N, CA, C, O and the ligand as a Tripos MOL2 file, in Angstrom:
@<TRIPOS>MOLECULE
protein
  245   243    62     0     0
PROTEIN
NO_CHARGES

@<TRIPOS>ATOM
      1 N          -8.4920  -14.5310  -30.8270 N.3       1 MET1
      2 CA         -8.3410  -13.2540  -30.1400 C.3       1 MET1
      3 C          -7.0300  -12.6000  -30.5450 C.2       1 MET1
      4 O          -5.9650  -13.1870  -30.3560 O.2       1 MET1
      5 N          -7.0870  -11.4420  -31.0780 N.am      2 GLU2
      6 CA         -5.8570  -10.7930  -31.4950 C.3       2 GLU2
      7 C          -5.3910   -9.7860  -30.4450 C.2       2 GLU2
      8 O          -6.1930   -9.1250  -29.7860 O.2       2 GLU2
      9 N          -4.1050   -9.6970  -30.3180 N.am      3 ASN3
     10 CA         -3.5620   -8.7270  -29.3790 C.3       3 ASN3
     11 C          -3.6900   -7.3200  -29.9420 C.2       3 ASN3
     12 O          -3.5310   -7.0830  -31.1390 O.2       3 ASN3
     13 N          -3.9760   -6.4200  -29.0560 N.am      4 ASN4
     14 CA         -4.1100   -5.0340  -29.4890 C.3       4 ASN4
     15 C          -2.8280   -4.2820  -29.1670 C.2       4 ASN4
     16 O          -2.6110   -3.8610  -28.0300 O.2       4 ASN4
     17 N          -2.0030   -4.1220  -30.1500 N.am      5 ASN5
     18 CA         -0.7470   -3.4210  -29.9310 C.3       5 ASN5
     19 C          -0.8260   -1.9630  -30.3610 C.2       5 ASN5
     20 O           0.1340   -1.2090  -30.2010 O.2       5 ASN5
     21 N          -1.9560   -1.5750  -30.8990 N.am      6 HIS6
     22 CA         -2.1140   -0.1810  -31.2800 C.3       6 HIS6
     23 C          -2.2820    0.6710  -30.0310 C.2       6 HIS6
     24 O          -2.9880    0.2920  -29.0960 O.2       6 HIS6
     25 N          -1.6430    1.7940  -30.0250 N.am      7 GLN7
     26 CA         -1.8090    2.6870  -28.8920 C.3       7 GLN7
     27 C          -3.0180    3.5650  -29.1480 C.2       7 GLN7
     28 O          -2.9150    4.7120  -29.5840 O.2       7 GLN7
     29 N          -4.1620    2.9780  -28.8600 N.am      8 GLU8
     30 CA         -5.4200    3.6920  -29.0050 C.3       8 GLU8
     31 C          -6.3590    3.2000  -27.9160 C.2       8 GLU8
     32 O          -6.2630    2.0620  -27.4570 O.2       8 GLU8
     33 N          -7.2700    4.0820  -27.5130 N.am      9 CYS9
     34 CA         -8.2220    3.7100  -26.4870 C.3       9 CYS9
     35 C          -9.0410    2.5080  -26.9480 C.2       9 CYS9
     36 O          -9.5640    2.4980  -28.0630 O.2       9 CYS9
     37 N          -9.1530    1.4910  -26.0870 N.am     10 ILE10
     38 CA         -9.9110    0.3110  -26.4680 C.3      10 ILE10
     39 C         -11.3790    0.6350  -26.6880 C.2      10 ILE10
     40 O         -12.0850   -0.1100  -27.3670 O.2      10 ILE10
     41 N         -11.8440    1.7430  -26.1180 N.am     11 PHE11
     42 CA        -13.2700    2.0510  -26.2070 C.3      11 PHE11
     43 C         -13.5720    2.9890  -27.3720 C.2      11 PHE11
     44 O         -14.4450    2.7040  -28.1920 O.2      11 PHE11
     45 N         -12.8610    4.0890  -27.4440 N.am     12 CYS12
     46 CA        -13.1960    5.0930  -28.4600 C.3      12 CYS12
     47 C         -12.2100    5.1170  -29.6270 C.2      12 CYS12
     48 O         -12.4240    5.8100  -30.6210 O.2      12 CYS12
     49 N         -11.1250    4.3480  -29.4900 N.am     13 LYS13
     50 CA        -10.1540    4.1860  -30.5750 C.3      13 LYS13
     51 C          -9.3750    5.4560  -30.8900 C.2      13 LYS13
     52 O          -8.7280    5.5510  -31.9330 O.2      13 LYS13
     53 N          -9.4350    6.4280  -29.9910 N.am     14 LYS14
     54 CA         -8.5920    7.5950  -30.1960 C.3      14 LYS14
     55 C          -7.1560    7.2370  -29.8480 C.2      14 LYS14
     56 O          -6.9040    6.4470  -28.9380 O.2      14 LYS14
     57 N          -6.2260    7.8190  -30.5750 N.am     15 ASP15
     58 CA         -4.8250    7.5230  -30.2850 C.3      15 ASP15
     59 C          -4.2090    8.6580  -29.4690 C.2      15 ASP15
     60 O          -4.8660    9.6440  -29.1340 O.2      15 ASP15
     61 N          -2.9260    8.4820  -29.1630 N.am     16 ASP16
     62 CA         -2.3190    9.4160  -28.2210 C.3      16 ASP16
     63 C          -1.9960   10.7700  -28.8340 C.2      16 ASP16
     64 O          -1.4400   11.6370  -28.1590 O.2      16 ASP16
     65 N          -2.3320   10.9600  -30.0900 N.am     17 SER17
     66 CA         -2.2400   12.3070  -30.6420 C.3      17 SER17
     67 C          -3.5000   13.1070  -30.3320 C.2      17 SER17
     68 O          -3.5290   14.3280  -30.4820 O.2      17 SER17
     69 N          -4.5530   12.3910  -29.8920 N.am     18 GLN18
     70 CA         -5.8380   13.0410  -29.6310 C.3      18 GLN18
     71 C          -6.1640   13.1310  -28.1420 C.2      18 GLN18
     72 O          -6.7470   14.1100  -27.6760 O.2      18 GLN18
     73 N          -5.7740   12.0860  -27.4060 N.am     19 VAL19
     74 CA         -6.0920   12.0200  -25.9810 C.3      19 VAL19
     75 C          -4.8970   11.4200  -25.2460 C.2      19 VAL19
     76 O          -4.1100   10.6790  -25.8370 O.2      19 VAL19
     77 N          -4.7580   11.7390  -23.9520 N.am     20 PRO20
     78 CA         -3.7700   11.0120  -23.1480 C.3      20 PRO20
     79 C          -4.2290    9.5660  -23.0140 C.2      20 PRO20
     80 O          -5.4220    9.3010  -22.8680 O.2      20 PRO20
     81 N          -3.3040    8.6530  -23.0620 N.am     21 LEU21
     82 CA         -3.6590    7.2440  -22.9310 C.3      21 LEU21
     83 C          -2.9670    6.6290  -21.7240 C.2      21 LEU21
     84 O          -1.8030    6.9130  -21.4410 O.2      21 LEU21
     85 N          -3.6990    5.7920  -21.0280 N.am     22 VAL22
     86 CA         -3.1800    5.0780  -19.8700 C.3      22 VAL22
     87 C          -3.0460    3.6110  -20.2570 C.2      22 VAL22
     88 O          -3.9770    2.9960  -20.7760 O.2      22 VAL22
     89 N          -1.8820    3.0790  -19.9940 N.am     23 GLN23
     90 CA         -1.6600    1.6830  -20.3460 C.3      23 GLN23
     91 C          -2.1730    0.7740  -19.2370 C.2      23 GLN23
     92 O          -1.9820    1.0570  -18.0540 O.2      23 GLN23
     93 N          -2.8140   -0.2990  -19.6200 N.am     24 LEU24
     94 CA         -3.2160   -1.2890  -18.6410 C.3      24 LEU24
     95 C          -2.8130   -2.6670  -19.1430 C.2      24 LEU24
     96 O          -2.6700   -2.8990  -20.3440 O.2      24 LEU24
     97 N          -2.6420   -3.5420  -18.2200 N.am     25 SER25
     98 CA         -2.2440   -4.9020  -18.5550 C.3      25 SER25
     99 C          -3.3510   -5.8430  -18.1110 C.2      25 SER25
    100 O          -3.8530   -5.7530  -16.9900 O.2      25 SER25
    101 N          -3.7200   -6.7440  -19.0080 N.am     26 TYR26
    102 CA         -4.7900   -7.6930  -18.6980 C.3      26 TYR26
    103 C          -4.5000   -8.9870  -19.4350 C.2      26 TYR26
    104 O          -4.3450   -9.0020  -20.6560 O.2      26 TYR26
    105 N          -4.4320  -10.0470  -18.6950 N.am     27 GLN27
    106 CA         -4.1160  -11.3630  -19.2600 C.3      27 GLN27
    107 C          -2.8380  -11.3050  -20.0910 C.2      27 GLN27
    108 O          -2.7540  -11.8580  -21.1880 O.2      27 GLN27
    109 N          -1.8570  -10.6200  -19.5350 N.am     28 LYS28
    110 CA         -0.5210  -10.5090  -20.1040 C.3      28 LYS28
    111 C          -0.4800   -9.7480  -21.4380 C.2      28 LYS28
    112 O           0.5110   -9.8010  -22.1670 O.2      28 LYS28
    113 N          -1.5650   -9.0480  -21.7370 N.am     29 VAL29
    114 CA         -1.6030   -8.2170  -22.9360 C.3      29 VAL29
    115 C          -1.7590   -6.7710  -22.4990 C.2      29 VAL29
    116 O          -2.5270   -6.4660  -21.5870 O.2      29 VAL29
    117 N          -1.0310   -5.8920  -23.1520 N.am     30 ASN30
    118 CA         -1.1420   -4.4790  -22.8320 C.3      30 ASN30
    119 C          -2.2190   -3.8130  -23.6780 C.2      30 ASN30
    120 O          -2.3060   -4.0330  -24.8860 O.2      30 ASN30
    121 N          -3.0210   -3.0080  -23.0330 N.am     31 TYR31
    122 CA         -4.0690   -2.2430  -23.6960 C.3      31 TYR31
    123 C          -3.9040   -0.7870  -23.2950 C.2      31 TYR31
    124 O          -3.1360   -0.4430  -22.3980 O.2      31 TYR31
    125 N          -4.6500    0.0470  -23.9900 N.am     32 TRP32
    126 CA         -4.6240    1.4790  -23.7120 C.3      32 TRP32
    127 C          -6.0440    1.9750  -23.5630 C.2      32 TRP32
    128 O          -6.9640    1.5270  -24.2480 O.2      32 TRP32
    129 N          -6.1920    2.9120  -22.6510 N.am     33 ILE33
    130 CA         -7.5290    3.5000  -22.4650 C.3      33 ILE33
    131 C          -7.3450    4.9700  -22.1360 C.2      33 ILE33
    132 O          -6.3730    5.3540  -21.4860 O.2      33 ILE33
    133 N          -8.2750    5.7830  -22.5830 N.am     34 CYS34
    134 CA         -8.1560    7.2070  -22.3080 C.3      34 CYS34
    135 C          -8.8620    7.5330  -20.9870 C.2      34 CYS34
    136 O          -9.7370    6.7840  -20.5520 O.2      34 CYS34
    137 N          -8.4910    8.6300  -20.3570 N.am     35 PRO35
    138 CA         -9.0830    8.9680  -19.0550 C.3      35 PRO35
    139 C         -10.5980    9.0540  -19.0970 C.2      35 PRO35
    140 O         -11.2650    8.7600  -18.1050 O.2      35 PRO35
    141 N         -11.1390    9.4490  -20.2220 N.am     36 GLN36
    142 CA        -12.5890    9.5740  -20.3450 C.3      36 GLN36
    143 C         -13.2810    8.2260  -20.1630 C.2      36 GLN36
    144 O         -14.4270    8.1720  -19.7150 O.2      36 GLN36
    145 N         -12.6040    7.1590  -20.5010 N.am     37 HIS37
    146 CA        -13.2370    5.8410  -20.4620 C.3      37 HIS37
    147 C         -12.7460    4.9510  -19.3270 C.2      37 HIS37
    148 O         -13.1990    3.8140  -19.1910 O.2      37 HIS37
    149 N         -11.8250    5.4570  -18.5110 N.am     38 ILE38
    150 CA        -11.4080    4.6910  -17.3400 C.3      38 ILE38
    151 C         -12.5950    4.4000  -16.4130 C.2      38 ILE38
    152 O         -12.6700    3.3020  -15.8610 O.2      38 ILE38
    153 N         -13.5250    5.3470  -16.2240 N.am     39 PRO39
    154 CA        -14.6840    5.0190  -15.3650 C.3      39 PRO39
    155 C         -15.4920    3.8330  -15.8770 C.2      39 PRO39
    156 O         -16.0820    3.0990  -15.0840 O.2      39 PRO39
    157 N         -15.5260    3.6420  -17.1650 N.am     40 ILE40
    158 CA        -16.2460    2.4850  -17.7100 C.3      40 ILE40
    159 C         -15.5350    1.2070  -17.2850 C.2      40 ILE40
    160 O         -16.1730    0.2270  -16.9000 O.2      40 ILE40
    161 N         -14.2240    1.2290  -17.3600 N.am     41 LEU41
    162 CA        -13.4580    0.0630  -16.9260 C.3      41 LEU41
    163 C         -13.7100   -0.2350  -15.4470 C.2      41 LEU41
    164 O         -13.7710   -1.3930  -15.0340 O.2      41 LEU41
    165 N         -13.8530    0.8210  -14.6700 N.am     42 ILE42
    166 CA        -14.0220    0.6430  -13.2330 C.3      42 ILE42
    167 C         -15.4570    0.2450  -12.8880 C.2      42 ILE42
    168 O         -15.6830   -0.6820  -12.1090 O.2      42 ILE42
    169 N         -16.4110    0.9460  -13.4670 N.am     43 HIS43
    170 CA        -17.7910    0.8140  -13.0100 C.3      43 HIS43
    171 C         -18.6610   -0.0700  -13.8960 C.2      43 HIS43
    172 O         -19.6130   -0.6940  -13.4260 O.2      43 HIS43
    173 N         -18.3210   -0.1160  -15.1850 N.am     44 GLU44
    174 CA        -19.1720   -0.8660  -16.1040 C.3      44 GLU44
    175 C         -18.3260   -1.7080  -17.0580 C.2      44 GLU44
    176 O         -18.4450   -1.5930  -18.2780 O.2      44 GLU44
    177 N         -17.4770   -2.5510  -16.4890 N.am     45 PRO45
    178 CA        -16.5470   -3.3010  -17.3490 C.3      45 PRO45
    179 C         -17.2670   -4.2060  -18.3410 C.2      45 PRO45
    180 O         -16.6970   -4.5710  -19.3690 O.2      45 PRO45
    181 N         -18.5150   -4.5720  -18.0450 N.am     46 GLY46
    182 CA        -19.2570   -5.3940  -18.9990 C.3      46 GLY46
    183 C         -19.4230   -4.7210  -20.3490 C.2      46 GLY46
    184 O         -19.5950   -5.3860  -21.3710 O.2      46 GLY46
    185 N         -19.3700   -3.3880  -20.3440 N.am     47 LYS47
    186 CA        -19.4900   -2.6540  -21.6020 C.3      47 LYS47
    187 C         -18.2660   -2.8410  -22.4930 C.2      47 LYS47
    188 O         -18.2850   -2.5010  -23.6760 O.2      47 LYS47
    189 N         -17.2120   -3.3820  -21.9120 N.am     48 LEU48
    190 CA        -15.9920   -3.5880  -22.6850 C.3      48 LEU48
    191 C         -15.9710   -4.9680  -23.3360 C.2      48 LEU48
    192 O         -14.9670   -5.3580  -23.9330 O.2      48 LEU48
    193 N         -17.0680   -5.7030  -23.2240 N.am     49 ALA49
    194 CA        -17.1470   -6.9950  -23.8900 C.3      49 ALA49
    195 C         -16.9010   -6.8080  -25.3820 C.2      49 ALA49
    196 O         -17.4750   -5.9200  -26.0120 O.2      49 ALA49
    197 N         -16.0630   -7.6350  -25.9220 N.am     50 GLY50
    198 CA        -15.6990   -7.5000  -27.3210 C.3      50 GLY50
    199 C         -14.4940   -6.6120  -27.5320 C.2      50 GLY50
    200 O         -13.8840   -6.6200  -28.6010 O.2      50 GLY50
    201 N         -14.1500   -5.8400  -26.5000 N.am     51 MET51
    202 CA        -12.9730   -4.9720  -26.5630 C.3      51 MET51
    203 C         -11.8430   -5.5550  -25.7250 C.2      51 MET51
    204 O         -10.6750   -5.5250  -26.1130 O.2      51 MET51
    205 N         -12.2210   -6.0840  -24.5670 N.am     52 LEU52
    206 CA        -11.2810   -6.8420  -23.7510 C.3      52 LEU52
    207 C         -11.7780   -8.2840  -23.6810 C.2      52 LEU52
    208 O         -12.9800   -8.5080  -23.5370 O.2      52 LEU52
    209 N         -10.8920   -9.2550  -23.7780 N.am     53 PRO53
    210 CA        -11.3280  -10.6410  -23.6600 C.3      53 PRO53
    211 C         -11.9110  -10.9080  -22.2840 C.2      53 PRO53
    212 O         -11.3750  -10.4570  -21.2720 O.2      53 PRO53
    213 N         -12.9990  -11.6370  -22.2570 N.am     54 ASP54
    214 CA        -13.6480  -12.0120  -20.9940 C.3      54 ASP54
    215 C         -14.1680  -10.8290  -20.2100 C.2      54 ASP54
    216 O         -14.4110  -10.9490  -19.0090 O.2      54 ASP54
    217 N         -14.3470   -9.6890  -20.8540 N.am     55 ALA55
    218 CA        -14.8140   -8.5110  -20.1350 C.3      55 ALA55
    219 C         -16.1830   -8.7570  -19.5180 C.2      55 ALA55
    220 O         -16.5230   -8.1640  -18.4950 O.2      55 ALA55
    221 N         -16.9660   -9.6300  -20.1410 N.am     56 GLU56
    222 CA        -18.2820   -9.9190  -19.5840 C.3      56 GLU56
    223 C         -18.1830  -10.6070  -18.2430 C.2      56 GLU56
    224 O         -19.1590  -10.6710  -17.4960 O.2      56 GLU56
    225 N         -16.9940  -11.1260  -17.9350 N.am     57 ASN57
    226 CA        -16.8000  -11.7840  -16.6500 C.3      57 ASN57
    227 C         -16.2440  -10.8510  -15.5880 C.2      57 ASN57
    228 O         -16.0770  -11.2400  -14.4320 O.2      57 ASN57
    229 N         -15.9560   -9.6030  -15.9890 N.am     58 LEU58
    230 CA        -15.4820   -8.6220  -15.0240 C.3      58 LEU58
    231 C         -16.7000   -7.9980  -14.3610 C.2      58 LEU58
    232 O         -17.5150   -7.3440  -15.0110 O.2      58 LEU58
    233 N         -16.8060   -8.2070  -13.0860 N.am     59 HIS59
    234 CA        -17.9940   -7.7030  -12.4090 C.3      59 HIS59
    235 C         -17.6610   -6.4430  -11.6290 C.2      59 HIS59
    236 O         -16.7090   -6.4140  -10.8490 O.2      59 HIS59
    237 N         -18.4260   -5.4400  -11.8380 N.am     60 ALA60
    238 CA        -18.2460   -4.2010  -11.0980 C.3      60 ALA60
    239 C         -18.7640   -4.3740   -9.6820 C.2      60 ALA60
    240 O         -19.7740   -5.0330   -9.4360 O.2      60 ALA60
    241 N         -18.0370   -3.7600   -8.7610 N.am     61 GLY61
    242 CA        -18.4730   -3.7750   -7.3780 C.3      61 GLY61
    243 C         -18.5420   -5.1760   -6.8200 C.2      61 GLY61
    244 O         -18.8960   -5.3590   -5.6550 O.2      61 GLY61
    245 ZN        -11.5760    6.4390  -24.9020 Zn       62 ZN62
@<TRIPOS>BOND
     1     1     2 1
     2     2     3 1
     3     3     4 2
     4     3     5 am
     5     5     6 1
     6     6     7 1
     7     7     8 2
     8     7     9 am
     9     9    10 1
    10    10    11 1
    11    11    12 2
    12    11    13 am
    13    13    14 1
    14    14    15 1
    15    15    16 2
    16    15    17 am
    17    17    18 1
    18    18    19 1
    19    19    20 2
    20    19    21 am
    21    21    22 1
    22    22    23 1
    23    23    24 2
    24    23    25 am
    25    25    26 1
    26    26    27 1
    27    27    28 2
    28    27    29 am
    29    29    30 1
    30    30    31 1
    31    31    32 2
    32    31    33 am
    33    33    34 1
    34    34    35 1
    35    35    36 2
    36    35    37 am
    37    37    38 1
    38    38    39 1
    39    39    40 2
    40    39    41 am
    41    41    42 1
    42    42    43 1
    43    43    44 2
    44    43    45 am
    45    45    46 1
    46    46    47 1
    47    47    48 2
    48    47    49 am
    49    49    50 1
    50    50    51 1
    51    51    52 2
    52    51    53 am
    53    53    54 1
    54    54    55 1
    55    55    56 2
    56    55    57 am
    57    57    58 1
    58    58    59 1
    59    59    60 2
    60    59    61 am
    61    61    62 1
    62    62    63 1
    63    63    64 2
    64    63    65 am
    65    65    66 1
    66    66    67 1
    67    67    68 2
    68    67    69 am
    69    69    70 1
    70    70    71 1
    71    71    72 2
    72    71    73 am
    73    73    74 1
    74    74    75 1
    75    75    76 2
    76    75    77 am
    77    77    78 1
    78    78    79 1
    79    79    80 2
    80    79    81 am
    81    81    82 1
    82    82    83 1
    83    83    84 2
    84    83    85 am
    85    85    86 1
    86    86    87 1
    87    87    88 2
    88    87    89 am
    89    89    90 1
    90    90    91 1
    91    91    92 2
    92    91    93 am
    93    93    94 1
    94    94    95 1
    95    95    96 2
    96    95    97 am
    97    97    98 1
    98    98    99 1
    99    99   100 2
   100    99   101 am
   101   101   102 1
   102   102   103 1
   103   103   104 2
   104   103   105 am
   105   105   106 1
   106   106   107 1
   107   107   108 2
   108   107   109 am
   109   109   110 1
   110   110   111 1
   111   111   112 2
   112   111   113 am
   113   113   114 1
   114   114   115 1
   115   115   116 2
   116   115   117 am
   117   117   118 1
   118   118   119 1
   119   119   120 2
   120   119   121 am
   121   121   122 1
   122   122   123 1
   123   123   124 2
   124   123   125 am
   125   125   126 1
   126   126   127 1
   127   127   128 2
   128   127   129 am
   129   129   130 1
   130   130   131 1
   131   131   132 2
   132   131   133 am
   133   133   134 1
   134   134   135 1
   135   135   136 2
   136   135   137 am
   137   137   138 1
   138   138   139 1
   139   139   140 2
   140   139   141 am
   141   141   142 1
   142   142   143 1
   143   143   144 2
   144   143   145 am
   145   145   146 1
   146   146   147 1
   147   147   148 2
   148   147   149 am
   149   149   150 1
   150   150   151 1
   151   151   152 2
   152   151   153 am
   153   153   154 1
   154   154   155 1
   155   155   156 2
   156   155   157 am
   157   157   158 1
   158   158   159 1
   159   159   160 2
   160   159   161 am
   161   161   162 1
   162   162   163 1
   163   163   164 2
   164   163   165 am
   165   165   166 1
   166   166   167 1
   167   167   168 2
   168   167   169 am
   169   169   170 1
   170   170   171 1
   171   171   172 2
   172   171   173 am
   173   173   174 1
   174   174   175 1
   175   175   176 2
   176   175   177 am
   177   177   178 1
   178   178   179 1
   179   179   180 2
   180   179   181 am
   181   181   182 1
   182   182   183 1
   183   183   184 2
   184   183   185 am
   185   185   186 1
   186   186   187 1
   187   187   188 2
   188   187   189 am
   189   189   190 1
   190   190   191 1
   191   191   192 2
   192   191   193 am
   193   193   194 1
   194   194   195 1
   195   195   196 2
   196   195   197 am
   197   197   198 1
   198   198   199 1
   199   199   200 2
   200   199   201 am
   201   201   202 1
   202   202   203 1
   203   203   204 2
   204   203   205 am
   205   205   206 1
   206   206   207 1
   207   207   208 2
   208   207   209 am
   209   209   210 1
   210   210   211 1
   211   211   212 2
   212   211   213 am
   213   213   214 1
   214   214   215 1
   215   215   216 2
   216   215   217 am
   217   217   218 1
   218   218   219 1
   219   219   220 2
   220   219   221 am
   221   221   222 1
   222   222   223 1
   223   223   224 2
   224   223   225 am
   225   225   226 1
   226   226   227 1
   227   227   228 2
   228   227   229 am
   229   229   230 1
   230   230   231 1
   231   231   232 2
   232   231   233 am
   233   233   234 1
   234   234   235 1
   235   235   236 2
   236   235   237 am
   237   237   238 1
   238   238   239 1
   239   239   240 2
   240   239   241 am
   241   241   242 1
   242   242   243 1
   243   243   244 2
@<TRIPOS>SUBSTRUCTURE
     1 MET1         2 RESIDUE 1 A MET
     2 GLU2         6 RESIDUE 1 A GLU
     3 ASN3        10 RESIDUE 1 A ASN
     4 ASN4        14 RESIDUE 1 A ASN
     5 ASN5        18 RESIDUE 1 A ASN
     6 HIS6        22 RESIDUE 1 A HIS
     7 GLN7        26 RESIDUE 1 A GLN
     8 GLU8        30 RESIDUE 1 A GLU
     9 CYS9        34 RESIDUE 1 A CYS
    10 ILE10       38 RESIDUE 1 A ILE
    11 PHE11       42 RESIDUE 1 A PHE
    12 CYS12       46 RESIDUE 1 A CYS
    13 LYS13       50 RESIDUE 1 A LYS
    14 LYS14       54 RESIDUE 1 A LYS
    15 ASP15       58 RESIDUE 1 A ASP
    16 ASP16       62 RESIDUE 1 A ASP
    17 SER17       66 RESIDUE 1 A SER
    18 GLN18       70 RESIDUE 1 A GLN
    19 VAL19       74 RESIDUE 1 A VAL
    20 PRO20       78 RESIDUE 1 A PRO
    21 LEU21       82 RESIDUE 1 A LEU
    22 VAL22       86 RESIDUE 1 A VAL
    23 GLN23       90 RESIDUE 1 A GLN
    24 LEU24       94 RESIDUE 1 A LEU
    25 SER25       98 RESIDUE 1 A SER
    26 TYR26      102 RESIDUE 1 A TYR
    27 GLN27      106 RESIDUE 1 A GLN
    28 LYS28      110 RESIDUE 1 A LYS
    29 VAL29      114 RESIDUE 1 A VAL
    30 ASN30      118 RESIDUE 1 A ASN
    31 TYR31      122 RESIDUE 1 A TYR
    32 TRP32      126 RESIDUE 1 A TRP
    33 ILE33      130 RESIDUE 1 A ILE
    34 CYS34      134 RESIDUE 1 A CYS
    35 PRO35      138 RESIDUE 1 A PRO
    36 GLN36      142 RESIDUE 1 A GLN
    37 HIS37      146 RESIDUE 1 A HIS
    38 ILE38      150 RESIDUE 1 A ILE
    39 PRO39      154 RESIDUE 1 A PRO
    40 ILE40      158 RESIDUE 1 A ILE
    41 LEU41      162 RESIDUE 1 A LEU
    42 ILE42      166 RESIDUE 1 A ILE
    43 HIS43      170 RESIDUE 1 A HIS
    44 GLU44      174 RESIDUE 1 A GLU
    45 PRO45      178 RESIDUE 1 A PRO
    46 GLY46      182 RESIDUE 1 A GLY
    47 LYS47      186 RESIDUE 1 A LYS
    48 LEU48      190 RESIDUE 1 A LEU
    49 ALA49      194 RESIDUE 1 A ALA
    50 GLY50      198 RESIDUE 1 A GLY
    51 MET51      202 RESIDUE 1 A MET
    52 LEU52      206 RESIDUE 1 A LEU
    53 PRO53      210 RESIDUE 1 A PRO
    54 ASP54      214 RESIDUE 1 A ASP
    55 ALA55      218 RESIDUE 1 A ALA
    56 GLU56      222 RESIDUE 1 A GLU
    57 ASN57      226 RESIDUE 1 A ASN
    58 LEU58      230 RESIDUE 1 A LEU
    59 HIS59      234 RESIDUE 1 A HIS
    60 ALA60      238 RESIDUE 1 A ALA
    61 GLY61      242 RESIDUE 1 A GLY
    62 ZN62       245 GROUP 0 **** ****
């Protein structure tokens, strides 16, 4: 598992020259996500499998 130090949305890979990015911390690693994809993190975190480690274990609701 490699750490993602790039400042780009974990979902759409846009960087902060294209979209505002919100930093989040998960398992002591910092990630970035754009506002457009924050709802996915909240409501459908399983869709982030492969983007965040163990995302398939994040259960919505
Ligand atoms: Zn995004």
